[in-house]
MARFINU-727622 format. One record per residue (C-alpha): x, y, z. Coordinates in steps of 0.02 Angstrom, whole numbers, padded with zeros to 5 digits, always signed. Layout:
XYZ ...
END
This chain:
+00001+00002-00007 +00063+00172-00041 +00113+00247+00136 +00037+00418+00086 -00130+00320+00068 -00112+00264+00237 -00135+00430+00309 -00225+00419+00488 -00262+00245+00454 -00313+00159+00611 -00377-00019+00622 -00417-00132+00764 -00364-00321+00794 -00439-00431+00921 -00303-00536+01007 -00386-00583+01179 -00436-00400+01188 -00438-00249+01079 -00271-00194+01024 -00249-00026+00937 -00161-00047+00754 -00088+00103+00687 -00016+00113+00512 +00046+00287+00534 +00091+00404+00677 +00094+00591+00691 +00250+00646+00777 +00276+00828+00850 +00458+00851+00791 +00467+01037+00834 +00361+01124+00944 +00319+01319+00977 +00425+01385+00834 +00421+01555+00766 +00501+01505+00604 +00535+01328+00526 +00654+01297+00385 +00616+01166+00239 +00695+01100+00084 +00710+00957-00019 +00813+00874-00160 +00649+00879-00268 +00513+00997-00268 +00382+01010-00115 +00194+01033-00140 +00114+01141-00017 -00069+01113+00023 -00193+01212+00138 -00337+01080+00149 -00355+01014-00025 -00293+01156-00115 -00115+01169-00165 -00057+01344-00134 +00132+01346-00160 +00269+01241-00252 +00443+01256-00166 +00580+01218-00296 +00697+01081-00273 +00847+01127-00160 +00770+01299-00114 +00804+01364+00055 +00635+01433+00128 +00563+01445+00278 +00379+01464+00357 +00343+01607+00475 +00186+01640+00581 +00118+01805+00609 +00009+01841+00775 -00148+01947+00766 -00262+02006+00903 -00215+02004+01086 -00025+02001+01100 -00001+01994+01288 +00037+01822+01360 -00024+01818+01546 +00034+01640+01570 +00092+01465+01471 +00145+01300+01529 +00096+01115+01499 -00059+01038+01558 -00137+00868+01578 -00312+00859+01525 -00385+00726+01648 -00568+00732+01578 -00725+00821+01525 -00877+00795+01637 -01064+00845+01628 -01109+00826+01823 -01027+00915+01976 -01035+00753+02068 -00923+00657+01924 -00790+00806+01957 -00797+00779+02143 -00759+00594+02118 -00621+00631+01992 -00543+00750+02120 -00547+00615+02260 -00460+00485+02143 -00324+00613+02097 -00292+00659+02282 -00232+00479+02301 -00121+00486+02153 -00045+00652+02165 -00045+00825+02269 -00071+00942+02124 -00233+01030+02131 -00336+01006+01985 -00402+01159+01894 -00590+01156+01854 -00641+01254+01705 -00834+01274+01656 -00874+01284+01465 -01009+01381+01382 -01094+01213+01359 -01091+01194+01534 -00973+01052+01543 -00832+01039+01667 -00645+01021+01600 -00531+00948+01731 -00339+00985+01716 -00179+00978+01812 -00048+01106+01801 +00040+01215+01741 +00195+01106+01734 +00371+01186+01718 +00421+01064+01578 +00342+00929+01457 +00454+00798+01544 +00365+00833+01706 +00191+00837+01630 +00227+00675+01531 +00280+00580+01682 +00111+00616+01792 +00016+00586+01635 +00092+00421+01622 +00040+00372+01796 -00145+00428+01778 -00154+00333+01610 -00103+00173+01699 -00231+00207+01833 -00405+00266+01833 -00386+00398+01694 -00343+00300+01520 -00391+00444+01423 -00285+00593+01476 -00183+00694+01364 -00067+00832+01365 -00102+01013+01308 +00004+01173+01303 -00111+01310+01361 -00070+01491+01332 -00188+01610+01425 -00196+01787+01351 -00122+01730+01184 -00161+01793+00999 -00322+01765+00947 -00287+01724+00767 -00127+01684+00661 -00068+01684+00488 +00065+01568+00412 +00166+01632+00280 +00299+01549+00167 +00453+01663+00136 +00558+01604-00015 +00732+01628-00064 +00707+01812-00123 +00607+01847+00044 +00452+01858-00041 +00307+01834+00086 +00163+01725+00037 +00016+01687+00136 -00028+01507+00136 -00151+01473+00277 -00225+01526+00448 -00223+01355+00528 -00110+01218+00451 -00023+01176+00286 +00041+00996+00222 +00206+00978+00142 +00234+00827+00010 +00392+00780-00089 +00454+00631-00183 +00609+00627-00085 +00647+00672+00109 +00594+00835+00169 +00721+00925+00272 +00645+01023+00426 +00772+01132+00519 +00917+01032+00448 +00857+00854+00471 +00782+00750+00351 +00620+00643+00380 +00519+00507+00288 +00344+00522+00259 +00255+00702+00248 +00248+00855+00356 +00110+00964+00424 +00144+01139+00503 +00007+01190+00620 -00031+01373+00698 -00061+01338+00884 -00062+01481+01013 +00020+01596+00902 +00168+01478+00861 +00205+01349+00744 +00208+01155+00777 +00291+01039+00658 +00221+00864+00636 +00300+00719+00545 +00160+00602+00483 +00249+00442+00447 +00228+00242+00444 +00250+00175+00622 +00398+00058+00562 +00485+00211+00476 +00463+00313+00629 +00546+00170+00732 +00686+00173+00607 +00727+00350+00677 +00687+00308+00857 +00805+00149+00900 +00962+00221+00852 +00924+00386+00943 +00871+00291+01106 +00994+00142+01085 +01132+00187+00955 +01212+00035+00880 +01369+00101+00886 +01358+00130+01076 +01262-00038+01088 +01319-00154+00943 +01210-00301+00969 +01063-00351+00866 +00963-00430+01016 +00985-00280+01134 +00938-00176+00980 +00778-00286+00941 +00720-00273+01131 +00721-00084+01121 +00632-00096+00949 +00483-00190+01022 +00487-00079+01190 +00486+00082+01074 +00340+00007+00964 +00245-00048+01114 +00264+00132+01185 +00182+00202+01027 +00039+00090+01035 +00012+00136+01224 +00030+00326+01194 -00065+00359+01030 -00160+00523+01043 -00051+00585+01186 -00059+00753+01110 -00220+00748+01015 -00289+00924+01062 -00125+00988+00979 -00140+00894+00828 -00013+00747+00858 +00014+00571+00934 +00190+00584+01022 +00329+00709+01026 +00513+00680+00973 +00609+00709+01131 +00655+00625+01291 +00483+00663+01363 +00409+00531+01251 +00551+00434+01148 +00691+00512+01061 +00655+00525+00874 +00778+00605+00754 +00712+00550+00578 +00812+00489+00422 +00975+00553+00462 +00984+00460+00626 +00953+00281+00537 +01091+00150+00543 +01088-00019+00467 +01096-00125+00625 +00945-00032+00716 +00851-00035+00557 +00875-00227+00540 +00812-00233+00726 +00656-00147+00672 +00639-00260+00526 +00664-00418+00622 +00527-00376+00746 +00412-00291+00624 +00245-00268+00714 +00290-00349+00872 +00222-00264+01039 +00202-00313+01210 +00042-00337+01296 -00038-00375+01463 -00210-00449+01492 -00224-00412+01309 -00187-00225+01300 -00033-00141+01257 +00083-00091+01403 +00164+00073+01449 +00336+00003+01391 +00436+00120+01504 +00626+00106+01484 +00779+00199+01564 +00956+00219+01515 +01040+00150+01661 +00959+00082+01833 +01106+00074+01938 +01089-00113+01975 +00914-00129+02001 +00758-00059+01923 +00605+00011+02021 +00424-00030+02052 +00341+00112+01945 +00222+00165+02091 +00370+00222+02199 +00420+00339+02069 +00273+00396+01973 +00144+00372+02110 -00021+00292+02094 -00061+00103+02101 +00064-00041+02076 +00062-00097+01888 +00098-00275+01877 +00202-00278+01729 +00316-00130+01801 +00397-00212+01949 +00567-00186+01999 +00698-00331+01959 +00882-00353+01976 +00974-00294+01818 +01080-00452+01781 +01160-00366+01620 +01286-00272+01713 +01414-00393+01662 +01591-00341+01608 +01577-00231+01457 +01719-00265+01326 +01872-00176+01367 +02060-00185+01330 +02220-00125+01415 +02335-00020+01308 +02508+00039+01336 +02592+00202+01280 +02756+00190+01184 +02818+00359+01240 +02793+00460+01398 +02789+00647+01415 +02867+00733+01567 +02756+00834+01679 +02756+01009+01607 +02636+01161+01595 +02653+01345+01509 +02541+01475+01505 +02532+01493+01315 +02424+01339+01281 +02296+01257+01421 +02315+01078+01360 +02513+01051+01324 +02511+00873+01302 +02376+00879+01160 +02476+01016+01084 +02632+00906+01099 +02531+00760+01006 +02460+00882+00867 +02633+00954+00836 +02707+00781+00821 +02561+00708+00703 +02587+00856+00596 +02776+00818+00583 +02823+00977+00673 +02899+00887+00821 +03005+00738+00846 +03037+00617+00973 +03211+00679+01028 +03142+00844+01053 +03022+00798+01194 +03179+00784+01313 +03192+00905+01446 +03027+01004+01411 +03047+01105+01570 +03225+01157+01516 +03301+01320+01446 +03370+01295+01273 +03416+01458+01222 +03389+01561+01068 +03455+01442+00935 +03313+01318+00973 +03187+01438+00988 +03222+01538+00822 +03247+01364+00732 +03079+01296+00803 +02972+01448+00773 +03045+01442+00588 +02987+01286+00569 +02817+01323+00613 +02814+01480+00515 +02869+01398+00364 +02737+01261+00382 +02604+01382+00378 +02669+01462+00217 +02737+01629+00290 +02907+01688+00217 +03029+01698+00347 +03129+01846+00362 +03314+01824+00377 +03337+01921+00539 +03409+01854+00703 +03305+01811+00863 +03385+01955+00990 +03376+01824+01133 +03276+01684+01219 +03182+01800+01312 +02981+01789+01285 +02979+01974+01260 +03110+01946+01111 +03017+01796+01063 +02849+01893+01035 +02942+02033+00943 +03022+01906+00820 +02850+01832+00795 +02769+02009+00757 +02903+02051+00621 +02893+01892+00534 +02697+01883+00542 +02642+02083+00549 +02806+02153+00494 +02811+02277+00648 +02905+02260+00812 +02755+02301+00909 +02682+02157+01013 +02507+02243+00992 +02458+02148+00849 +02502+01975+00936 +02368+02005+01066 +02239+02094+00970 +02242+01948+00843 +02234+01833+00999 +02384+01733+00914 +02457+01760+01100 +02341+01765+01233 +02452+01798+01385 +02595+01919+01426 +02769+01904+01358 +02890+01960+01504 +03075+01989+01491 +03113+01814+01559 +03205+01661+01466 +03073+01542+01387 +03087+01354+01421 +03064+01229+01282 +02882+01198+01329 +02844+01383+01322 +02915+01390+01148 +02806+01239+01093 +02671+01325+01180 +02685+01484+01078 +02714+01399+00924 +02555+01293+00935 +02447+01443+00988 +02499+01510+00818 +02467+01357+00731 +02302+01326+00801 +02252+01513+00756 +02289+01488+00584 +02239+01317+00550 +02066+01335+00656 +02110+01199+00776 +01997+01179+00927 +02004+01066+01072 +01810+01018+01046 +01846+00998+00850 +01985+00859+00882 +01917+00683+00836 +01787+00634+00965 +01718+00469+00970 +01620+00342+01089 +01729+00172+01079 +01638+00019+00998 +01702-00160+00994 +01770-00130+00806 +01872+00022+00850 +01927-00068+01029 +01989-00224+00969 +02072-00153+00816 +02184-00031+00917 +02364-00052+00942 +02468+00035+01062 +02474+00220+01020 +02615+00336+01058 +02536+00427+01189 +02399+00400+01322 +02319+00554+01406 +02183+00544+01539 +02072+00706+01546 +02076+00797+01705 +01951+00939+01675 +02041+01080+01587 +02204+00981+01588 +02266+00806+01546 +02393+00689+01613 +02511+00576+01532 +02505+00376+01574 +02608+00240+01531 +02447+00118+01531 +02250+00121+01529 +02106+00026+01509 +01979+00074+01378 +01803+00013+01372 +01659+00000+01248 +01564+00168+01291 +01701+00258+01344 +01729+00442+01269 +01894+00471+01192 +01980+00601+01068 +02106+00533+00947 +02255+00612+00865 +02297+00519+00700 +02468+00525+00620 +02495+00553+00434 +02460+00360+00405 +02295+00384+00495 +02353+00280+00647 +02308+00330+00817 +02462+00443+00879 +02385+00489+01041 +02232+00442+01133 +02147+00554+01261 +02019+00474+01375 +01893+00593+01411 +01802+00473+01546 +01931+00460+01681 +01810+00356+01786 +01848+00205+01667 +02025+00206+01742 +01949+00139+01920 +01937-00045+01864 +01757-00043+01850 +01691-00103+01680 +01518-00148+01695 +01446+00023+01654 +01464+00181+01561 +01524+00283+01711 +01559+00438+01626 +01368+00466+01591 +01304+00372+01738 +01400+00435+01897 +01343+00608+01915 +01389+00750+02042 +01284+00908+02076 +01298+01052+02199 +01164+01164+02245 +01195+01318+02342 +01067+01388+02467 +01024+01521+02337 +00989+01386+02206 +00893+01273+02327 +00772+01430+02370 +00747+01460+02191 +00704+01272+02160 +00592+01276+02319 +00493+01433+02262 +00453+01346+02108 +00376+01202+02215 +00275+01315+02321 +00393+01326+02470 +00355+01505+02547 +00498+01525+02662 +00690+01511+02649 +00761+01342+02649 +00843+01308+02818 +00853+01115+02800 +00829+00960+02689 +00803+00788+02753 +00781+00621+02665 +00637+00538+02739 +00623+00376+02628 +00724+00284+02534 +00665+00114+02424 +00762-00044+02459 +00860+00006+02287 +00930+00160+02359 +00803+00284+02274 +00755+00446+02363 +00570+00443+02356 +00533+00556+02497 +00613+00722+02561 +00565+00863+02693 +00615+01033+02659 +00604+01133+02812 +00609+01301+02902 +00579+01282+03092 +00420+01205+03110 +00354+01251+02924 +00402+01113+02798 +00342+01032+02641 +00363+00848+02588 +00407+00796+02408 +00382+00623+02348 +00423+00517+02184 +00473+00617+02036 +00445+00786+02128 +00610+00733+02220 +00699+00720+02054 +00629+00877+01992 +00660+00981+02148 +00845+00943+02137 +00837+00933+01954 +00946+00777+01939 +00964+00625+01820 +00880+00502+01937 +00813+00472+02109 +00962+00365+02154 +01076+00477+02245 +01169+00521+02398 +01147+00690+02492 +01275+00780+02590 +01246+00943+02679 +01360+01082+02676 +01348+01196+02833 +01442+01357+02887 +01537+01371+03049 +01379+01427+03125 +01289+01269+03066 +01181+01354+02939 +01140+01263+02773 +01250+01319+02627 +01201+01188+02503 +01189+01011+02465 +01307+00906+02361 +01225+00764+02275 +01310+00596+02207 +01213+00495+02102 +01235+00320+02017 +01098+00298+01882 +01010+00397+01743 +00820+00404+01693 +00674+00353+01803 +00731+00184+01841 +00578+00093+01786 +00557-00039+01646 +00689-00087+01537 +00867-00042+01577 +00957-00003+01413 +01130-00031+01489 +01067-00200+01568 +00982-00258+01400 +01147-00229+01316 +01225-00323+01443 +01116-00476+01441 +01128-00481+01266 +01311-00501+01281 +01275-00653+01384 +01179-00728+01250 +01000-00693+01290 +00878-00662+01147 +00767-00500+01145 +00624-00602+01206 +00703-00655+01356 +00767-00482+01392 +00591-00408+01377 +00500-00533+01482 +00648-00517+01613 +00608-00322+01632 +00424-00323+01597 +00339-00460+01714 +00209-00569+01639 +00189-00484+01471 +00161-00578+01303 +00248-00535+01139 +00111-00522+00993 +00101-00458+00813 -00011-00316+00821 -00026-00309+00614 
END
């Protein structure tokens, strides 16, 4: 069937009970935008309703723009959960009573012109917060809840314009346009399958990708569990089934806003065609149509990045009643991740210079470009005189294509080195151009230069002319192919914040973040390990991402507390309850006899941290007053459902995707929904 013909096709299949079967999904890929840039390698037809209103030529760079009319002042905005619409006040009271057992958010009741009562919760600061509580409500007594972005006092009407490559303004619609093309449509720099809808909503533009469910998953699985990061087909198949099930459970989550699901971590991450990879697409194809059901219905297939050794019962984090298939389980997948010990063939003595912040990387880059040889690594902190300084500066200047004037360097003093460079580059004895151009960023006093100072100054000039930037050096996440093909490099450096240390030996794991400096033969000359935690002998998790630290000053605590309705200054914070897995699920914030208690996900939101699994340490001044809190965590995500790190570990142990899924989701069946 032509995929465009399946637009909005929804079918129902009876397998023990009703299972929703959707051929296409509407994904909110960009929300609340003033401008939306689009292009395609073939022409794009623009429709308003059934009428074609414009054609965008192939490879044209154009954008859509919204103009608001009417009221312009915005009083308030935020994300809301629409719980239900009721005819009777008694039904509203019943809903309020049920809500009080799930959340301490007070419902907002609005009466419509038709006499109906709309019950909402909010506003929420972020979409993630609204989505989390919405999940809890949907699994409980309110299966039809959905999310809305509501702005009071917003513009009463809008006009959507197409701005072409010559900046002509073409009116196309008051409400929405549909974009169709034979090839992928690029939106804000990323390509998408299917077609695109652009809707006016509260004076901004929402961009929706209407796409086949299976094609949608091709852009989800690698974004949520990248095959380079998790190179195992069974782990990726488990993610594909979980992601597909999440879709079926959450269809219509944003129906009032015109789409089913968002494209961020508040739903599940979707990055379109450009994210697709062969192995993850193969995982989607091999599990085509498969979803998990419990009691015949699609489950809420939550998944978390790293659970820290044990997943959690859903009700302890999200509140509400227990859900039989979302029980905490031991994460047996934390087996040893592939790792390899490597040795450096050369070492670099300890050194520093004010002229470059990362001298070891500077040395490696200079060697990779043939501007420094092994013999010249000797005695980096020594004074080598003006002969070495002039010869080395001339070497770098000639490499950069600068005609070197035959003039002598007066001395090895830093000030004379600066004058020499100014003459060679700017034809002046003044040092001012060196600093104005930022070739040199530190003073050049009348003191003798050490060898490392000369190298640092030369590198500073080199990186300026060649546009070398630390963050532009080759960065990668280690995969198995790279790891087991890696031979011992010349140098190994470990990142220590803004500097590196040179080490003779190190262990690298799959998942480590590294920077690589290659020699002229494209062989790693130097490896900088950006994740120093991996050198602690622990190989069962990606510690660089899943150990985290956060310090909140008393001012920041007061700011966070105000957002959560705490009306006084914070004087103390106390952990009231932890789960057996170590997750903080209840805290008390105090000022004398006045206090507030926050539970579940509100703990995570209060501190704005990656997970509820953390230790809290108080910092106090000499008088015993709270100065702040220091949090140390070992997990990332909400901790409920499938652990992605654990799934990968189980797959490495030989488990297939069905066994992995049934481990994390208690009592589920895996069925084909199509």
